[in-house]
C-alpha positions as CSV (number, residue, x, y, z in Angstrom):
1,X,22.6,-3.8,11.3
2,X,19.8,-5.4,13.2
3,X,20.0,-2.5,15.7
4,X,19.7,0.1,13.0
5,X,16.7,-1.8,11.4
6,X,14.9,-1.9,14.8
7,X,15.6,1.8,15.3
8,X,14.4,2.7,11.8
9,X,11.2,0.7,12.2
10,X,10.3,2.5,15.3
11,X,11.2,5.9,13.9
12,X,9.1,5.2,10.8
13,X,6.1,4.1,12.8
14,X,6.4,7.6,14.5
15,X,7.0,9.7,11.4
16,X,4.3,8.2,9.1
17,X,1.4,8.3,11.5
18,X,-1.5,10.5,10.4
19,X,-3.2,11.9,13.5
20,X,-6.8,12.9,13.0
21,X,-7.5,16.5,13.7
22,X,-3.8,17.1,14.4
23,X,-3.5,20.6,13.1
24,X,-1.6,23.0,15.4
25,X,-3.7,25.8,16.8
26,X,-3.3,29.3,15.2
27,X,-0.9,31.6,17.0
28,X,-2.5,33.5,19.8
29,X,-5.6,31.2,19.9
30,X,-4.8,29.3,23.1
31,X,-7.1,31.5,25.1
32,X,-10.0,30.4,22.9
33,X,-9.0,26.7,22.6
34,X,-10.8,24.2,25.0
35,X,-8.4,22.5,27.5
36,X,-9.0,19.1,25.9
37,X,-8.0,20.4,22.5
38,X,-4.9,22.0,24.0
39,X,-3.8,18.7,25.4
40,X,-4.6,17.0,22.1
41,X,-2.4,19.5,20.3
42,X,0.4,18.6,22.7
43,X,-0.1,15.0,21.9
44,X,0.1,15.7,18.2
45,X,3.4,17.5,18.6
46,X,4.9,14.6,20.6
47,X,3.6,12.1,18.1
48,X,5.3,14.0,15.2
49,X,8.6,14.4,17.0
50,X,11.3,12.8,14.8
51,X,14.1,10.6,16.0
52,X,17.1,12.8,16.8
53,X,20.5,12.1,15.3
54,X,23.4,10.9,17.4
55,X,25.1,7.9,18.8
56,X,23.1,4.7,18.8
57,X,22.5,4.2,22.5
58,X,21.7,7.9,22.9
59,X,19.2,7.8,20.1
60,X,17.5,4.8,21.7
61,X,17.3,6.6,25.0
62,X,15.8,9.6,23.5
63,X,13.3,7.5,21.6
64,X,12.2,5.7,24.8
65,X,11.9,9.1,26.5
66,X,9.8,10.7,23.8
67,X,7.6,7.6,23.4
68,X,7.1,7.4,27.2
69,X,6.2,11.1,27.3
70,X,3.7,10.6,24.5
71,X,2.1,7.6,26.3
72,X,1.7,9.6,29.5
73,X,0.0,12.5,27.7
74,X,-2.3,10.1,25.8
75,X,-3.3,8.4,29.0
76,X,-3.9,11.8,30.6
77,X,-6.3,12.6,27.8
78,X,-8.1,9.3,28.1
79,X,-8.4,9.6,31.9
80,X,-9.4,13.3,32.0
81,X,-11.7,13.2,28.9
82,X,-13.0,9.6,28.6
83,X,-15.7,10.8,26.2
84,X,-13.6,13.4,24.4
85,X,-13.9,13.8,20.7
86,X,-10.3,12.5,20.2
87,X,-10.8,9.4,22.3
88,X,-10.7,6.8,19.5
89,X,-7.6,8.4,17.9
90,X,-6.0,8.5,21.4
91,X,-6.6,4.8,21.8
92,X,-4.9,4.1,18.5
93,X,-1.9,6.2,19.5
94,X,-1.8,4.5,22.9
95,X,-1.6,1.0,21.5
96,X,0.9,1.9,18.8
97,X,3.1,3.6,21.4
98,X,3.0,0.6,23.6
99,X,4.2,-1.5,20.7
100,X,7.0,1.0,20.1
101,X,8.0,0.9,23.7
102,X,7.9,-2.9,23.7
103,X,10.1,-3.0,20.7
104,X,12.6,-0.5,22.3
105,X,12.6,-2.8,25.3
106,X,13.9,-5.7,23.3
107,X,10.6,-7.3,22.4
108,X,8.8,-7.0,25.8
109,X,5.1,-6.6,24.8
110,X,3.5,-7.4,28.2
111,X,2.1,-3.9,28.7
112,X,0.7,-3.8,25.2
113,X,-1.0,-7.2,25.6
114,X,-2.4,-6.3,29.0
115,X,-3.9,-3.0,27.6
116,X,-5.3,-4.9,24.6
117,X,-7.0,-7.4,26.9
118,X,-8.5,-4.6,28.9
119,X,-10.0,-2.9,25.8
120,X,-11.3,-6.2,24.5
121,X,-13.2,-6.7,27.8
122,X,-14.3,-3.1,28.3
123,X,-14.1,-1.2,25.0
124,X,-15.0,2.5,25.3
125,X,-16.3,2.4,21.7
126,X,-16.6,0.2,18.6
127,X,-13.6,1.8,17.0
128,X,-11.5,1.0,20.2
129,X,-12.7,-2.6,20.0
130,X,-11.5,-2.8,16.4
131,X,-8.1,-1.4,17.4
132,X,-7.7,-3.8,20.3
133,X,-8.7,-6.8,18.2
134,X,-6.2,-5.7,15.5
135,X,-3.3,-5.6,18.1
136,X,-4.6,-8.9,19.6
137,X,-3.6,-10.7,16.4
138,X,0.1,-9.7,17.0
139,X,-0.1,-10.2,20.8
140,X,-1.2,-13.8,20.1
141,X,1.7,-14.3,17.7
142,X,4.4,-12.6,19.8
143,X,3.3,-13.6,23.3
144,X,4.3,-11.0,25.9
145,X,8.0,-11.3,24.9
146,X,9.3,-11.7,21.4
147,X,12.7,-13.3,20.7
148,X,15.5,-10.8,21.1
149,X,16.6,-11.4,17.5
150,X,13.2,-10.5,16.0
151,X,13.2,-7.2,14.1
152,X,10.5,-4.7,15.0
153,X,8.7,-5.2,11.7
154,X,8.6,-9.0,12.0
155,X,4.9,-9.5,13.0
156,X,3.7,-7.5,10.0
157,X,5.7,-9.5,7.5
158,X,5.0,-13.1,8.4
159,X,2.2,-13.8,5.9
160,X,1.9,-17.5,6.9
161,X,-1.4,-19.4,6.9
162,X,-2.0,-18.7,10.6
163,X,-1.8,-15.0,10.1
164,X,-3.9,-15.1,7.0
165,X,-6.5,-17.0,8.9
166,X,-6.5,-14.4,11.6
167,X,-7.0,-11.7,9.0
168,X,-9.9,-13.6,7.5
169,X,-11.5,-13.9,10.9
170,X,-10.9,-10.2,11.7
171,X,-12.6,-8.9,8.5
172,X,-15.5,-11.2,9.0
173,X,-16.0,-10.1,12.6
174,X,-15.3,-6.4,12.1
175,X,-16.2,-5.6,8.5
176,X,-16.3,-1.9,9.1
177,X,-12.9,-1.6,10.8
178,X,-10.4,0.8,9.3
179,X,-7.9,-2.1,9.1
180,X,-10.1,-4.1,6.7
181,X,-8.9,-2.6,3.4
182,X,-5.3,-3.3,4.2
183,X,-6.0,-6.9,5.5
184,X,-8.2,-7.6,2.4
185,X,-5.4,-6.5,0.2
186,X,-3.0,-8.9,1.9
187,X,-5.6,-11.7,1.5
188,X,-6.2,-10.7,-2.1
189,X,-2.4,-10.9,-2.8
190,X,-2.3,-14.4,-1.3
191,X,-5.4,-15.5,-3.3
192,X,-3.8,-14.1,-6.5
193,X,-0.7,-16.2,-5.9
194,X,-2.9,-19.3,-5.6
195,X,-5.0,-18.2,-8.7
196,X,-8.0,-18.4,-6.4
197,X,-10.5,-16.2,-8.4
198,X,-13.4,-17.1,-6.2
199,X,-11.7,-15.7,-3.1
200,X,-10.5,-12.7,-5.0
201,X,-14.1,-11.9,-6.0
202,X,-15.3,-12.5,-2.4
203,X,-12.8,-10.0,-1.0
204,X,-13.7,-7.4,-3.6
205,X,-17.4,-7.9,-2.7
206,X,-16.6,-7.3,1.0
207,X,-14.9,-4.1,0.3
208,X,-17.6,-2.9,-2.1
209,X,-20.1,-3.4,0.7
210,X,-18.2,-1.8,3.5
211,X,-15.8,0.6,1.8
212,X,-17.3,1.5,-1.6
213,X,-15.2,4.7,-2.0
214,X,-11.9,3.4,-0.6
215,X,-8.8,3.4,-2.9
216,X,-8.2,-0.2,-2.0
217,X,-11.6,-1.2,-3.2
218,X,-11.0,0.5,-6.6
219,X,-7.5,-1.0,-6.9
220,X,-8.6,-4.6,-6.1
221,X,-11.6,-4.3,-8.3
222,X,-9.3,-3.3,-11.2
223,X,-6.8,-6.1,-10.4
224,X,-9.7,-8.6,-10.4
225,X,-10.9,-7.2,-13.7
226,X,-7.4,-7.8,-15.1
227,X,-7.3,-11.4,-13.9
228,X,-10.7,-12.1,-15.3
229,X,-9.7,-10.6,-18.7
230,X,-7.1,-13.3,-19.3
231,X,-8.2,-15.5,-22.3
232,X,-10.7,-12.9,-23.4
233,X,-10.6,-10.3,-26.3
234,X,-8.6,-7.3,-25.1
235,X,-8.8,-4.0,-27.0
236,X,-7.2,-0.7,-26.3
237,X,-7.8,2.4,-28.4
238,X,-6.9,6.1,-28.1
239,X,-6.2,9.2,-30.1
240,X,-2.5,10.0,-30.7
241,X,-1.3,13.4,-32.0
242,X,1.5,11.6,-34.0
243,X,-0.4,8.4,-35.1
244,X,-4.0,9.4,-35.2
245,X,-6.5,6.8,-34.1
246,X,-4.7,3.9,-32.4
247,X,-6.7,0.7,-32.0
248,X,-5.2,-2.7,-31.2
249,X,-8.2,-4.4,-32.7
250,X,-6.9,-3.7,-36.2
251,X,-3.8,-5.7,-35.5
252,X,-5.8,-8.9,-35.1
253,X,-3.7,-11.8,-36.4
254,X,-0.5,-10.4,-35.0
255,X,0.8,-10.2,-31.3
256,X,0.6,-7.0,-29.4
257,X,2.3,-5.6,-26.3
258,X,1.0,-2.8,-24.2
259,X,3.7,-1.4,-22.0
260,X,3.0,0.8,-18.9
261,X,6.2,2.8,-18.2
262,X,7.7,6.2,-17.3
263,X,11.0,7.8,-18.0
264,X,11.6,8.6,-14.3
265,X,11.8,4.8,-13.5
266,X,15.1,3.1,-14.4
267,X,13.6,-0.3,-14.5
268,X,10.9,0.9,-16.9
269,X,13.5,2.5,-19.2
270,X,15.3,-0.8,-19.3
271,X,12.1,-2.7,-20.0
272,X,11.1,-0.5,-22.9
273,X,14.6,-0.9,-24.4
274,X,14.2,-4.7,-24.1
275,X,10.7,-4.4,-25.7
276,X,12.2,-2.4,-28.6
277,X,14.9,-5.0,-29.1
278,X,12.2,-7.7,-29.2
279,X,10.1,-5.8,-31.7
280,X,13.2,-5.2,-33.9
281,X,13.7,-9.0,-34.0
282,X,10.0,-9.8,-34.6
283,X,8.6,-7.3,-37.1
284,X,5.1,-8.8,-36.7
285,X,5.0,-7.6,-33.1
286,X,3.1,-4.4,-32.4
287,X,3.8,-2.3,-29.3
288,X,1.8,0.5,-27.6
289,X,3.1,2.5,-24.7
290,X,1.1,3.8,-21.7
291,X,3.3,6.5,-20.4
292,X,3.0,8.0,-16.9
293,X,5.4,11.0,-17.3
294,X,4.0,14.3,-16.1
295,X,3.8,15.7,-19.6
296,X,3.7,14.5,-23.3
297,X,6.8,16.7,-23.8
298,X,8.8,14.8,-21.3
299,X,7.5,11.5,-22.8
300,X,8.5,12.6,-26.3
301,X,12.0,13.5,-25.1
302,X,12.4,10.1,-23.5
303,X,11.1,8.3,-26.6
304,X,13.7,10.2,-28.7
305,X,16.5,9.3,-26.3
306,X,15.5,5.6,-26.2
307,X,14.7,5.3,-29.9
308,X,11.1,4.4,-29.5
309,X,8.8,4.9,-32.4
310,X,5.6,3.2,-31.3
311,X,2.4,5.0,-30.3
312,X,2.3,6.3,-26.7
313,X,-0.8,7.1,-24.6
314,X,-0.2,9.9,-22.1
315,X,-3.2,11.7,-20.6
316,X,-1.2,14.0,-18.3
317,X,-2.5,12.2,-15.2
318,X,0.5,10.2,-14.1
319,X,-0.5,7.4,-11.8
320,X,-4.1,8.4,-12.3
321,X,-3.8,7.5,-16.0
322,X,-7.1,6.1,-17.1
323,X,-5.6,2.9,-18.4
324,X,-3.6,2.0,-15.3
325,X,-6.6,2.8,-13.1
326,X,-8.9,0.6,-15.2
327,X,-6.6,-2.4,-15.1
328,X,-5.1,-2.0,-11.6
329,X,-1.5,-1.3,-12.6
330,X,0.3,-0.3,-9.3
331,X,3.9,-0.7,-10.4
332,X,6.0,-0.1,-13.5
333,X,7.1,-1.5,-15.8
334,X,4.0,-3.6,-16.5
335,X,3.4,-5.3,-19.8
336,X,0.1,-6.7,-21.2
337,X,0.6,-9.5,-23.8
338,X,-2.1,-10.0,-26.4
339,X,-2.0,-13.0,-28.7
340,X,-2.7,-13.2,-32.5
341,X,-6.4,-13.9,-31.8
342,X,-6.6,-10.6,-29.9
343,X,-7.0,-12.2,-26.5
344,X,-5.1,-11.2,-23.3
345,X,-2.5,-13.9,-22.6
346,X,-1.5,-12.3,-19.3
347,X,0.4,-9.4,-17.9
348,X,3.5,-9.0,-15.7
349,X,6.3,-6.8,-14.4
350,X,10.1,-6.9,-14.9
351,X,10.6,-10.6,-14.5
352,X,7.3,-11.9,-15.9
353,X,6.4,-10.3,-19.2
354,X,9.3,-11.7,-21.4
355,X,8.3,-15.3,-21.0
356,X,4.7,-14.5,-21.9
357,X,5.8,-12.5,-24.9
358,X,8.1,-15.1,-26.3
359,X,5.6,-17.9,-25.8
360,X,3.0,-15.8,-27.7
361,X,5.5,-15.1,-30.5
362,X,6.2,-18.8,-30.8
363,X,2.5,-19.7,-31.4
């Protein structure tokens, strides 16, 4: 099982990589394509090459062979065209490929760490320095040789204080690095678990300064807004074809649940059924749905199937629904609980909303 996990991790690192400028040339255009771009297109083809099916040892051998071929082509580009337009992307591929090869060699990361040190001492660009500093975090954790039992994904999942500290140092030293949004998200999650609003605000501020248009910035801003809304008046209103003007403010004095869900999600379907059962047992409870199905027609069919007769908000935008964007909902089901005074008690997913709701109903 561990072998398969290792192989899958390496295969995924290959298949999910987005290569900048990696479009293949048009047929018959090679005579007009500069040599450096032809080499880059060859690199792109190697980088996109999927893992081949077959017996385990044979698949490993083919992966090593393809990764080694990719490394040789990337280094050929960096040597032949040291100031080429694809240089920084080539450095990214080089370091990631060295990690892949180290993993395939049973955790021997000596070549990766050596190349990282070289780029740290003599970076060809600021972007290359950012990339080397990123991999240096994992070189410091793994050493040049990881334990043979460590899965390939291990260094990316150990969110202990030492790693979080390294992330904090990185985003302070390299605020414009492409890795900052992801690292800031990890740090934000850790701060949220500690209920550290001050650090959550600080991280959002960093992203707003360096990455104002990034999706991570908008998402963390919305999640912070949701945290800061707890204990404050919380109102949601919209127009419903079936119910007319829906406004949770008019239910002041009675508890309210706002449920983000979609019929394509089994967990969300189970959640709305549980919410409906709770509403049937507590007639003073009001419920509003925020539905992420592709169309109101699909939503209505699901409501009929599940026996839901509460107002539903569906603006045909799916995950770009205005409510979920405003409040940073990134998974479903997600339930907002509003008390009798119209204040947000809190919100949570599958395992969290019920306790909030029952506590609110008891007050």
